[in-house]
All heavy atoms as a GROMACS GRO file, in nm:
protein
  565
    1MET      N    1   0.084  -0.117   0.000
    1MET     CA    2   0.000   0.000   0.000
    1MET      C    3   0.088   0.124   0.000
    1MET      O    4   0.201   0.120   0.049
    1MET     CB    5  -0.096  -0.002   0.118
    1MET     CG    6  -0.039   0.037   0.250
    1MET     SD    7  -0.160   0.027   0.382
    1MET     CE    8  -0.051  -0.017   0.513
    2THR      N    9   0.038   0.232  -0.055
    2THR     CA   10   0.112   0.356  -0.066
    2THR      C   11   0.056   0.459   0.032
    2THR      O   12  -0.066   0.479   0.038
    2THR     CB   13   0.103   0.411  -0.209
    2THR    OG1   14   0.152   0.312  -0.299
    2THR    CG2   15   0.186   0.536  -0.224
    3LEU      N   16   0.145   0.520   0.111
    3LEU     CA   17   0.108   0.622   0.210
    3LEU      C   18   0.196   0.744   0.190
    3LEU      O   19   0.304   0.736   0.134
    3LEU     CB   20   0.133   0.571   0.352
    3LEU     CG   21   0.076   0.438   0.393
    3LEU    CD1   22   0.133   0.397   0.528
    3LEU    CD2   23  -0.074   0.446   0.401
    4THR      N   24   0.151   0.857   0.245
    4THR     CA   25   0.233   0.978   0.248
    4THR      C   26   0.269   1.007   0.393
    4THR      O   27   0.183   1.003   0.480
    4THR     CB   28   0.155   1.097   0.189
    4THR    OG1   29   0.118   1.065   0.055
    4THR    CG2   30   0.240   1.223   0.190
    5VAL      N   31   0.396   1.035   0.416
    5VAL     CA   32   0.444   1.070   0.550
    5VAL      C   33   0.492   1.214   0.545
    5VAL      O   34   0.576   1.249   0.462
    5VAL     CB   35   0.560   0.978   0.594
    5VAL    CG1   36   0.608   1.016   0.733
    5VAL    CG2   37   0.518   0.832   0.589
    6LYS      N   38   0.436   1.298   0.631
    6LYS     CA   39   0.472   1.439   0.639
    6LYS      C   40   0.531   1.467   0.776
    6LYS      O   41   0.472   1.432   0.878
    6LYS     CB   42   0.351   1.527   0.616
    6LYS     CG   43   0.380   1.674   0.641
    6LYS     CD   44   0.300   1.762   0.553
    6LYS     CE   45   0.330   1.909   0.575
    6LYS     NZ   46   0.462   1.949   0.532
    7LEU      N   47   0.648   1.530   0.778
    7LEU     CA   48   0.711   1.570   0.903
    7LEU      C   49   0.691   1.720   0.925
    7LEU      O   50   0.682   1.796   0.828
    7LEU     CB   51   0.860   1.539   0.899
    7LEU     CG   52   0.897   1.393   0.877
    7LEU    CD1   53   1.048   1.378   0.870
    7LEU    CD2   54   0.838   1.304   0.984
    8ILE      N   55   0.686   1.760   1.051
    8ILE     CA   56   0.658   1.899   1.085
    8ILE      C   57   0.771   1.953   1.173
    8ILE      O   58   0.822   1.883   1.261
    8ILE     CB   59   0.522   1.910   1.155
    8ILE    CG1   60   0.413   1.860   1.060
    8ILE    CG2   61   0.494   2.052   1.203
    8ILE    CD1   62   0.278   1.842   1.122
    9GLY      N   63   0.804   2.080   1.151
    9GLY     CA   64   0.900   2.151   1.234
    9GLY      C   65   1.039   2.092   1.230
    9GLY      O   66   1.090   2.054   1.125
   10PRO      N   67   1.104   2.082   1.348
   10PRO     CA   68   1.244   2.036   1.353
   10PRO      C   69   1.262   1.890   1.310
   10PRO      O   70   1.374   1.848   1.286
   10PRO     CB   71   1.283   2.056   1.499
   10PRO     CG   72   1.155   2.059   1.575
   10PRO     CD   73   1.054   2.116   1.480
   11LEU      N   74   1.154   1.816   1.299
   11LEU     CA   75   1.167   1.676   1.253
   11LEU      C   76   1.216   1.670   1.109
   11LEU      O   77   1.280   1.573   1.069
   11LEU     CB   78   1.034   1.604   1.267
   11LEU     CG   79   0.980   1.591   1.409
   11LEU    CD1   80   0.846   1.519   1.409
   11LEU    CD2   81   1.078   1.522   1.499
   12ILE      N   82   1.187   1.774   1.031
   12ILE     CA   83   1.234   1.778   0.892
   12ILE      C   84   1.386   1.774   0.888
   12ILE      O   85   1.445   1.696   0.814
   12ILE     CB   86   1.180   1.904   0.821
   12ILE    CG1   87   1.028   1.899   0.813
   12ILE    CG2   88   1.242   1.918   0.681
   12ILE    CD1   89   0.962   2.030   0.771
   13GLN      N   90   1.449   1.856   0.971
   13GLN     CA   91   1.595   1.858   0.978
   13GLN      C   92   1.650   1.726   1.032
   13GLN      O   93   1.749   1.674   0.983
   13GLN     CB   94   1.643   1.973   1.068
   13GLN     CG   95   1.606   2.109   1.019
   13GLN     CD   96   1.691   2.154   0.902
   13GLN    OE1   97   1.798   2.098   0.878
   13GLN    NE2   98   1.643   2.251   0.827
   14ALA      N   99   1.584   1.673   1.133
   14ALA     CA  100   1.632   1.552   1.200
   14ALA      C  101   1.630   1.430   1.108
   14ALA      O  102   1.720   1.347   1.112
   14ALA     CB  103   1.550   1.525   1.326
   15LEU      N  104   1.525   1.418   1.024
   15LEU     CA  105   1.513   1.299   0.939
   15LEU      C  106   1.549   1.325   0.793
   15LEU      O  107   1.559   1.232   0.715
   15LEU     CB  108   1.372   1.241   0.951
   15LEU     CG  109   1.358   1.150   1.072
   15LEU    CD1  110   1.304   1.228   1.189
   15LEU    CD2  111   1.273   1.032   1.041
   16GLY      N  112   1.564   1.453   0.757
   16GLY     CA  113   1.612   1.485   0.623
   16GLY      C  114   1.508   1.489   0.512
   16GLY      O  115   1.543   1.487   0.395
   17PHE      N  116   1.381   1.496   0.547
   17PHE     CA  117   1.278   1.514   0.445
   17PHE      C  118   1.156   1.583   0.507
   17PHE      O  119   1.136   1.580   0.627
   17PHE     CB  120   1.237   1.381   0.381
   17PHE     CG  121   1.160   1.288   0.471
   17PHE    CD1  122   1.021   1.287   0.470
   17PHE    CD2  123   1.225   1.198   0.556
   17PHE    CE1  124   0.950   1.201   0.552
   17PHE    CE2  125   1.155   1.112   0.638
   17PHE     CZ  126   1.017   1.113   0.636
   18SER      N  127   1.078   1.646   0.421
   18SER     CA  128   0.956   1.712   0.465
   18SER      C  129   0.834   1.624   0.441
   18SER      O  130   0.748   1.610   0.526
   18SER     CB  131   0.940   1.844   0.390
   18SER     OG  132   0.814   1.901   0.414
   19GLU      N  133   0.831   1.565   0.322
   19GLU     CA  134   0.719   1.478   0.286
   19GLU      C  135   0.771   1.369   0.195
   19GLU      O  136   0.856   1.395   0.109
   19GLU     CB  137   0.610   1.561   0.216
   19GLU     CG  138   0.483   1.484   0.192
   19GLU     CD  139   0.369   1.574   0.147
   19GLU    OE1  140   0.336   1.669   0.220
   19GLU    OE2  141   0.314   1.548   0.040
   20LYS      N  142   0.720   1.248   0.216
   20LYS     CA  143   0.770   1.133   0.142
   20LYS      C  144   0.656   1.035   0.117
   20LYS      O  145   0.575   1.010   0.206
   20LYS     CB  146   0.880   1.066   0.224
   20LYS     CG  147   0.943   0.945   0.164
   20LYS     CD  148   1.042   0.880   0.259
   20LYS     CE  149   1.171   0.957   0.261
   20LYS     NZ  150   1.282   0.882   0.321
   21THR      N  151   0.654   0.979  -0.001
   21THR     CA  152   0.560   0.870  -0.032
   21THR      C  153   0.634   0.739  -0.008
   21THR      O  154   0.747   0.721  -0.054
   21THR     CB  155   0.513   0.879  -0.178
   21THR    OG1  156   0.447   1.005  -0.197
   21THR    CG2  157   0.416   0.767  -0.212
   22VAL      N  158   0.570   0.649   0.066
   22VAL     CA  159   0.631   0.520   0.097
   22VAL      C  160   0.537   0.407   0.056
   22VAL      O  161   0.415   0.423   0.057
   22VAL     CB  162   0.666   0.507   0.248
   22VAL    CG1  163   0.773   0.607   0.287
   22VAL    CG2  164   0.545   0.524   0.336
   23VAL      N  165   0.595   0.294   0.019
   23VAL     CA  166   0.518   0.175  -0.015
   23VAL      C  167   0.547   0.072   0.094
   23VAL      O  168   0.662   0.034   0.115
   23VAL     CB  169   0.556   0.122  -0.154
   23VAL    CG1  170   0.478  -0.005  -0.185
   23VAL    CG2  171   0.531   0.227  -0.260
   24LEU      N  172   0.442   0.028   0.163
   24LEU     CA  173   0.455  -0.063   0.277
   24LEU      C  174   0.360  -0.181   0.262
   24LEU      O  175   0.262  -0.174   0.186
   24LEU     CB  176   0.422   0.013   0.406
   24LEU     CG  177   0.508   0.135   0.436
   24LEU    CD1  178   0.450   0.211   0.554
   24LEU    CD2  179   0.649   0.093   0.466
   25PRO      N  180   0.382  -0.288   0.338
   25PRO     CA  181   0.291  -0.402   0.334
   25PRO      C  182   0.153  -0.366   0.388
   25PRO      O  183   0.141  -0.280   0.476
   25PRO     CB  184   0.358  -0.505   0.427
   25PRO     CG  185   0.496  -0.458   0.450
   25PRO     CD  186   0.497  -0.310   0.426
   26GLU      N  187   0.052  -0.430   0.335
   26GLU     CA  188  -0.085  -0.412   0.386
   26GLU      C  189  -0.088  -0.439   0.535
   26GLU      O  190  -0.018  -0.529   0.584
   26GLU     CB  191  -0.182  -0.508   0.316
   26GLU     CG  192  -0.208  -0.476   0.170
   26GLU     CD  193  -0.283  -0.347   0.149
   26GLU    OE1  194  -0.371  -0.312   0.230
   26GLU    OE2  195  -0.251  -0.279   0.049
   27GLY      N  196  -0.167  -0.362   0.608
   27GLY     CA  197  -0.181  -0.381   0.752
   27GLY      C  198  -0.072  -0.315   0.834
   27GLY      O  199  -0.068  -0.331   0.956
   28SER      N  200   0.017  -0.240   0.769
   28SER     CA  201   0.121  -0.169   0.845
   28SER      C  202   0.056  -0.070   0.941
   28SER      O  203  -0.052  -0.019   0.917
   28SER     CB  204   0.214  -0.094   0.750
   28SER     OG  205   0.290  -0.183   0.673
   29THR      N  206   0.125  -0.043   1.051
   29THR     CA  207   0.075   0.048   1.154
   29THR      C  208   0.155   0.178   1.152
   29THR      O  209   0.261   0.186   1.089
   29THR     CB  210   0.090  -0.015   1.293
   29THR    OG1  211   0.230  -0.036   1.318
   29THR    CG2  212   0.015  -0.148   1.303
   30SER      N  213   0.106   0.279   1.224
   30SER     CA  214   0.181   0.405   1.229
   30SER      C  215   0.317   0.384   1.294
   30SER      O  216   0.416   0.446   1.255
   30SER     CB  217   0.100   0.513   1.302
   30SER     OG  218   0.079   0.478   1.437
   31GLU      N  219   0.325   0.296   1.392
   31GLU     CA  220   0.453   0.268   1.456
   31GLU      C  221   0.551   0.207   1.355
   31GLU      O  222   0.669   0.241   1.354
   31GLU     CB  223   0.433   0.174   1.575
   31GLU     CG  224   0.552   0.167   1.667
   31GLU     CD  225   0.586   0.300   1.734
   31GLU    OE1  226   0.496   0.381   1.763
   31GLU    OE2  227   0.706   0.322   1.757
   32PHE      N  228   0.502   0.118   1.269
   32PHE     CA  229   0.586   0.059   1.165
   32PHE      C  230   0.635   0.166   1.067
   32PHE      O  231   0.751   0.167   1.026
   32PHE     CB  232   0.512  -0.052   1.091
   32PHE     CG  233   0.596  -0.117   0.985
   32PHE    CD1  234   0.687  -0.216   1.020
   32PHE    CD2  235   0.584  -0.081   0.853
   32PHE    CE1  236   0.766  -0.276   0.922
   32PHE    CE2  237   0.661  -0.140   0.754
   32PHE     CZ  238   0.753  -0.238   0.789
   33VAL      N  239   0.547   0.258   1.031
   33VAL     CA  240   0.584   0.368   0.941
   33VAL      C  241   0.699   0.449   1.001
   33VAL      O  242   0.796   0.481   0.933
   33VAL     CB  243   0.463   0.460   0.911
   33VAL    CG1  244   0.506   0.584   0.836
   33VAL    CG2  245   0.357   0.385   0.832
   34LEU      N  246   0.688   0.482   1.130
   34LEU     CA  247   0.793   0.559   1.195
   34LEU      C  248   0.926   0.484   1.193
   34LEU      O  249   1.031   0.543   1.167
   34LEU     CB  250   0.753   0.593   1.338
   34LEU     CG  251   0.633   0.688   1.353
   34LEU    CD1  252   0.600   0.709   1.500
   34LEU    CD2  253   0.657   0.819   1.282
   35GLN      N  254   0.923   0.355   1.220
   35GLN     CA  255   1.044   0.275   1.213
   35GLN      C  256   1.101   0.274   1.071
   35GLN      O  257   1.221   0.286   1.051
   35GLN     CB  258   1.016   0.132   1.258
   35GLN     CG  259   0.986   0.118   1.404
   35GLN     CD  260   0.939  -0.023   1.440
   35GLN    OE1  261   0.944  -0.114   1.358
   35GLN    NE2  262   0.894  -0.040   1.561
   36PHE      N  263   1.012   0.261   0.973
   36PHE     CA  264   1.051   0.253   0.833
   36PHE      C  265   1.126   0.378   0.788
   36PHE      O  266   1.223   0.369   0.714
   36PHE     CB  267   0.927   0.229   0.747
   36PHE     CG  268   0.956   0.209   0.602
   36PHE    CD1  269   0.994   0.084   0.555
   36PHE    CD2  270   0.946   0.314   0.511
   36PHE    CE1  271   1.021   0.064   0.420
   36PHE    CE2  272   0.972   0.295   0.377
   36PHE     CZ  273   1.010   0.170   0.331
   37VAL      N  274   1.081   0.496   0.833
   37VAL     CA  275   1.146   0.621   0.792
   37VAL      C  276   1.262   0.661   0.883
   37VAL      O  277   1.325   0.764   0.864
   37VAL     CB  278   1.045   0.738   0.778
   37VAL    CG1  279   0.941   0.707   0.673
   37VAL    CG2  280   0.982   0.774   0.911
   38GLY      N  281   1.291   0.580   0.985
   38GLY     CA  282   1.405   0.604   1.072
   38GLY      C  283   1.381   0.699   1.188
   38GLY      O  284   1.474   0.758   1.242
   39PHE      N  285   1.254   0.710   1.230
   39PHE     CA  286   1.222   0.798   1.342
   39PHE      C  287   1.273   0.737   1.472
   39PHE      O  288   1.247   0.621   1.501
   39PHE     CB  289   1.070   0.818   1.350
   39PHE     CG  290   1.030   0.931   1.440
   39PHE    CD1  291   1.010   1.057   1.388
   39PHE    CD2  292   1.014   0.912   1.576
   39PHE    CE1  293   0.973   1.163   1.470
   39PHE    CE2  294   0.978   1.016   1.658
   39PHE     CZ  295   0.957   1.142   1.605
   40PRO      N  296   1.348   0.814   1.553
   40PRO     CA  297   1.400   0.759   1.679
   40PRO      C  298   1.286   0.722   1.774
   40PRO      O  299   1.203   0.806   1.807
   40PRO     CB  300   1.483   0.874   1.737
   40PRO     CG  301   1.504   0.970   1.626
   40PRO     CD  302   1.391   0.951   1.531
   41PRO      N  303   1.278   0.597   1.819
   41PRO     CA  304   1.165   0.553   1.901
   41PRO      C  305   1.152   0.626   2.034
   41PRO      O  306   1.042   0.637   2.088
   41PRO     CB  307   1.190   0.404   1.922
   41PRO     CG  308   1.331   0.382   1.887
   41PRO     CD  309   1.374   0.491   1.794
   42GLU      N  310   1.262   0.679   2.087
   42GLU     CA  311   1.255   0.746   2.216
   42GLU      C  312   1.210   0.892   2.205
   42GLU      O  313   1.182   0.956   2.306
   42GLU     CB  314   1.392   0.740   2.286
   42GLU     CG  315   1.501   0.823   2.223
   42GLU     CD  316   1.564   0.762   2.097
   42GLU    OE1  317   1.534   0.648   2.061
   42GLU    OE2  318   1.644   0.833   2.034
   43ARG      N  319   1.201   0.944   2.085
   43ARG     CA  320   1.163   1.086   2.068
   43ARG      C  321   1.012   1.104   2.080
   43ARG      O  322   0.935   1.039   2.008
   43ARG     CB  323   1.211   1.135   1.932
   43ARG     CG  324   1.190   1.283   1.915
   43ARG     CD  325   1.272   1.338   1.805
   43ARG     NE  326   1.263   1.483   1.811
   43ARG     CZ  327   1.335   1.563   1.741
   43ARG    NH1  328   1.424   1.515   1.659
   43ARG    NH2  329   1.319   1.693   1.752
   44PRO      N  330   0.967   1.194   2.168
   44PRO     CA  331   0.823   1.220   2.181
   44PRO      C  332   0.766   1.278   2.051
   44PRO      O  333   0.833   1.354   1.982
   44PRO     CB  334   0.814   1.323   2.294
   44PRO     CG  335   0.944   1.314   2.365
   44PRO     CD  336   1.044   1.271   2.264
   45ARG      N  337   0.642   1.240   2.021
   45ARG     CA  338   0.580   1.286   1.896
   45ARG      C  339   0.429   1.278   1.904
   45ARG      O  340   0.372   1.209   1.988
   45ARG     CB  341   0.630   1.206   1.777
   45ARG     CG  342   0.575   1.064   1.768
   45ARG     CD  343   0.665   0.970   1.830
   45ARG     NE  344   0.630   0.830   1.812
   45ARG     CZ  345   0.702   0.737   1.866
   45ARG    NH1  346   0.809   0.768   1.936
   45ARG    NH2  347   0.669   0.612   1.854
   46ILE      N  348   0.368   1.348   1.810
   46ILE     CA  349   0.224   1.340   1.789
   46ILE      C  350   0.207   1.286   1.646
   46ILE      O  351   0.267   1.339   1.553
   46ILE     CB  352   0.157   1.478   1.801
   46ILE    CG1  353   0.177   1.532   1.942
   46ILE    CG2  354   0.009   1.469   1.765
   46ILE    CD1  355   0.138   1.677   1.958
   47VAL      N  356   0.127   1.182   1.631
   47VAL     CA  357   0.106   1.121   1.500
   47VAL      C  358  -0.042   1.129   1.466
   47VAL      O  359  -0.127   1.091   1.547
   47VAL     CB  360   0.154   0.974   1.497
   47VAL    CG1  361   0.134   0.914   1.359
   47VAL    CG2  362   0.299   0.963   1.541
   48THR      N  363  -0.071   1.178   1.345
   48THR     CA  364  -0.209   1.181   1.299
   48THR      C  365  -0.221   1.105   1.167
   48THR      O  366  -0.126   1.090   1.092
   48THR     CB  367  -0.260   1.325   1.279
   48THR    OG1  368  -0.183   1.389   1.177
   48THR    CG2  369  -0.255   1.404   1.408
   49ARG      N  370  -0.341   1.058   1.144
   49ARG     CA  371  -0.375   0.987   1.021
   49ARG      C  372  -0.491   1.062   0.958
   49ARG      O  373  -0.600   1.072   1.018
   49ARG     CB  374  -0.417   0.845   1.055
   49ARG     CG  375  -0.478   0.768   0.943
   49ARG     CD  376  -0.532   0.638   0.998
   49ARG     NE  377  -0.591   0.558   0.896
   49ARG     CZ  378  -0.658   0.448   0.920
   49ARG    NH1  379  -0.676   0.406   1.045
   49ARG    NH2  380  -0.710   0.379   0.822
   50ASN      N  381  -0.468   1.120   0.843
   50ASN     CA  382  -0.572   1.198   0.774
   50ASN      C  383  -0.633   1.304   0.866
   50ASN      O  384  -0.753   1.326   0.866
   50ASN     CB  385  -0.680   1.105   0.718
   50ASN     CG  386  -0.622   0.998   0.628
   50ASN    OD1  387  -0.526   1.023   0.555
   50ASN    ND2  388  -0.675   0.879   0.634
   51GLY      N  389  -0.547   1.367   0.948
   51GLY     CA  390  -0.591   1.477   1.034
   51GLY      C  391  -0.647   1.438   1.169
   51GLY      O  392  -0.689   1.525   1.244
   52ARG      N  393  -0.648   1.310   1.202
   52ARG     CA  394  -0.701   1.264   1.330
   52ARG      C  395  -0.597   1.179   1.402
   52ARG      O  396  -0.518   1.111   1.337
   52ARG     CB  397  -0.828   1.183   1.311
   52ARG     CG  398  -0.932   1.260   1.228
   52ARG     CD  399  -1.058   1.187   1.223
   52ARG     NE  400  -1.150   1.268   1.302
   52ARG     CZ  401  -1.267   1.231   1.341
   52ARG    NH1  402  -1.311   1.111   1.312
   52ARG    NH2  403  -1.344   1.313   1.410
   53ALA      N  404  -0.600   1.181   1.534
   53ALA     CA  405  -0.505   1.101   1.612
   53ALA      C  406  -0.514   0.954   1.573
   53ALA      O  407  -0.622   0.904   1.540
   53ALA     CB  408  -0.534   1.118   1.760
   54VAL      N  409  -0.401   0.887   1.577
   54VAL     CA  410  -0.396   0.745   1.543
   54VAL      C  411  -0.317   0.672   1.651
   54VAL      O  412  -0.216   0.720   1.700
   54VAL     CB  413  -0.333   0.724   1.403
   54VAL    CG1  414  -0.191   0.770   1.396
   54VAL    CG2  415  -0.344   0.579   1.359
   55ALA      N  416  -0.364   0.553   1.688
   55ALA     CA  417  -0.294   0.470   1.786
   55ALA      C  418  -0.175   0.404   1.717
   55ALA      O  419  -0.180   0.373   1.597
   55ALA     CB  420  -0.388   0.363   1.841
   56PRO      N  421  -0.066   0.380   1.791
   56PRO     CA  422   0.053   0.320   1.730
   56PRO      C  423   0.030   0.185   1.663
   56PRO      O  424   0.096   0.152   1.566
   56PRO     CB  425   0.150   0.304   1.848
   56PRO     CG  426   0.104   0.401   1.950
   56PRO     CD  427  -0.046   0.412   1.931
   57ASP      N  428  -0.067   0.107   1.712
   57ASP     CA  429  -0.090  -0.027   1.658
   57ASP      C  430  -0.211  -0.036   1.565
   57ASP      O  431  -0.249  -0.145   1.522
   57ASP     CB  432  -0.106  -0.127   1.772
   57ASP     CG  433  -0.223  -0.095   1.864
   57ASP    OD1  434  -0.281   0.016   1.853
   57ASP    OD2  435  -0.256  -0.179   1.949
   58GLU      N  436  -0.269   0.076   1.530
   58GLU     CA  437  -0.386   0.078   1.442
   58GLU      C  438  -0.344   0.055   1.296
   58GLU      O  439  -0.257   0.124   1.245
   58GLU     CB  440  -0.456   0.214   1.454
   58GLU     CG  441  -0.585   0.224   1.379
   58GLU     CD  442  -0.651   0.358   1.403
   58GLU    OE1  443  -0.630   0.418   1.509
   58GLU    OE2  444  -0.724   0.402   1.313
   59PRO      N  445  -0.404  -0.043   1.227
   59PRO     CA  446  -0.368  -0.068   1.087
   59PRO      C  447  -0.404   0.051   0.998
   59PRO      O  448  -0.510   0.112   1.015
   59PRO     CB  449  -0.450  -0.191   1.049
   59PRO     CG  450  -0.493  -0.252   1.177
   59PRO     CD  451  -0.501  -0.140   1.277
   60LEU      N  452  -0.317   0.082   0.905
   60LEU     CA  453  -0.339   0.191   0.811
   60LEU      C  454  -0.396   0.135   0.681
   60LEU      O  455  -0.394   0.014   0.660
   60LEU     CB  456  -0.206   0.263   0.786
   60LEU     CG  457  -0.137   0.315   0.911
   60LEU    CD1  458   0.000   0.371   0.877
   60LEU    CD2  459  -0.222   0.419   0.981
   61THR      N  460  -0.444   0.224   0.595
   61THR     CA  461  -0.501   0.180   0.468
   61THR      C  462  -0.441   0.260   0.352
   61THR      O  463  -0.382   0.366   0.371
   61THR     CB  464  -0.655   0.196   0.466
   61THR    OG1  465  -0.688   0.333   0.490
   61THR    CG2  466  -0.720   0.111   0.572
   62GLU      N  467  -0.458   0.208   0.234
   62GLU     CA  468  -0.408   0.269   0.111
   62GLU      C  469  -0.445   0.418   0.106
   62GLU      O  470  -0.559   0.456   0.130
   62GLU     CB  471  -0.468   0.196  -0.009
   62GLU     CG  472  -0.434   0.255  -0.142
   62GLU     CD  473  -0.290   0.230  -0.183
   62GLU    OE1  474  -0.232   0.128  -0.143
   62GLU    OE2  475  -0.234   0.315  -0.254
   63GLY      N  476  -0.346   0.500   0.074
   63GLY     CA  477  -0.370   0.643   0.055
   63GLY      C  478  -0.371   0.728   0.180
   63GLY      O  479  -0.386   0.850   0.172
   64ASP      N  480  -0.354   0.667   0.297
   64ASP     CA  481  -0.352   0.746   0.421
   64ASP      C  482  -0.239   0.848   0.418
   64ASP      O  483  -0.136   0.827   0.354
   64ASP     CB  484  -0.334   0.657   0.544
   64ASP     CG  485  -0.462   0.589   0.588
   64ASP    OD1  486  -0.571   0.629   0.543
   64ASP    OD2  487  -0.452   0.495   0.669
   65ARG      N  488  -0.261   0.958   0.488
   65ARG     CA  489  -0.160   1.062   0.504
   65ARG      C  490  -0.124   1.068   0.652
   65ARG      O  491  -0.208   1.101   0.736
   65ARG     CB  492  -0.214   1.195   0.455
   65ARG     CG  493  -0.115   1.308   0.462
   65ARG     CD  494  -0.177   1.434   0.401
   65ARG     NE  495  -0.090   1.546   0.414
   65ARG     CZ  496   0.008   1.577   0.331
   65ARG    NH1  497   0.030   1.501   0.226
   65ARG    NH2  498   0.083   1.683   0.350
   66ILE      N  499   0.000   1.036   0.683
   66ILE     CA  500   0.049   1.033   0.821
   66ILE      C  501   0.131   1.160   0.844
   66ILE      O  502   0.226   1.187   0.770
   66ILE     CB  503   0.136   0.909   0.845
   66ILE    CG1  504   0.060   0.780   0.809
   66ILE    CG2  505   0.188   0.904   0.988
   66ILE    CD1  506  -0.068   0.761   0.881
   67ALA      N  507   0.095   1.237   0.945
   67ALA     CA  508   0.171   1.356   0.982
   67ALA      C  509   0.233   1.333   1.119
   67ALA      O  510   0.168   1.281   1.210
   67ALA     CB  511   0.082   1.479   0.983
   68VAL      N  512   0.359   1.372   1.132
   68VAL     CA  513   0.432   1.352   1.257
   68VAL      C  514   0.489   1.488   1.300
   68VAL      O  515   0.560   1.554   1.224
   68VAL     CB  516   0.548   1.252   1.240
   68VAL    CG1  517   0.611   1.220   1.375
   68VAL    CG2  518   0.500   1.125   1.172
   69SER      N  519   0.456   1.526   1.424
   69SER     CA  520   0.509   1.653   1.475
   69SER      C  521   0.568   1.629   1.613
   69SER      O  522   0.529   1.536   1.683
   69SER     CB  523   0.400   1.759   1.481
   69SER     OG  524   0.302   1.725   1.576
   70PRO      N  525   0.662   1.714   1.652
   70PRO     CA  526   0.715   1.703   1.789
   70PRO      C  527   0.610   1.749   1.888
   70PRO      O  528   0.515   1.818   1.852
   70PRO     CB  529   0.835   1.798   1.787
   70PRO     CG  530   0.804   1.896   1.680
   70PRO     CD  531   0.721   1.823   1.579
   71LEU      N  532   0.626   1.709   2.013
   71LEU     CA  533   0.539   1.763   2.116
   71LEU      C  534   0.568   1.911   2.129
   71LEU      O  535   0.682   1.955   2.116
   71LEU     CB  536   0.566   1.694   2.250
   71LEU     CG  537   0.524   1.548   2.259
   71LEU    CD1  538   0.554   1.494   2.398
   71LEU    CD2  539   0.377   1.530   2.229
   72TYR      N  540   0.466   1.986   2.152
   72TYR     CA  541   0.482   2.132   2.163
   72TYR      C  542   0.385   2.186   2.265
   72TYR      O  543   0.288   2.120   2.302
   72TYR     CB  544   0.462   2.199   2.028
   72TYR     CG  545   0.334   2.161   1.961
   72TYR    CD1  546   0.215   2.230   1.986
   72TYR    CD2  547   0.329   2.054   1.871
   72TYR    CE1  548   0.096   2.193   1.925
   72TYR    CE2  549   0.211   2.017   1.810
   72TYR     CZ  550   0.095   2.088   1.837
   72TYR     OH  551  -0.022   2.051   1.777
   73SER      N  552   0.412   2.306   2.311
   73SER     CA  553   0.321   2.373   2.403
   73SER      C  554   0.333   2.522   2.379
   73SER      O  555   0.423   2.570   2.311
   73SER     CB  556   0.356   2.339   2.548
   73SER     OG  557   0.484   2.391   2.581
   74GLY      N  558   0.242   2.593   2.431
   74GLY     CA  559   0.246   2.738   2.411
   74GLY      C  560   0.130   2.802   2.485
   74GLY      O  561   0.051   2.737   2.551
   75GLY      N  562   0.122   2.928   2.470
   75GLY     CA  563   0.016   2.995   2.542
   75GLY      C  564  -0.017   3.129   2.484
   75GLY      O  565   0.024   3.173   2.384
   0.00000   0.00000   0.00000
């Protein structure tokens, strides 16, 4: 299946890309996607699937758009 992975903020510098199309096995999860693109497992992050929060073990589907951002706060 084909997915789009978009990184936000300083993650672009850390992983070396802003947006990437990846081809993965059916049933891949968001956690698998992060491993596939080389995201450090200990780094805190927010992951969304098509604009909504996604659980690390939730299966993804063809055409999903995964966005990954660092944890942030503000006021």
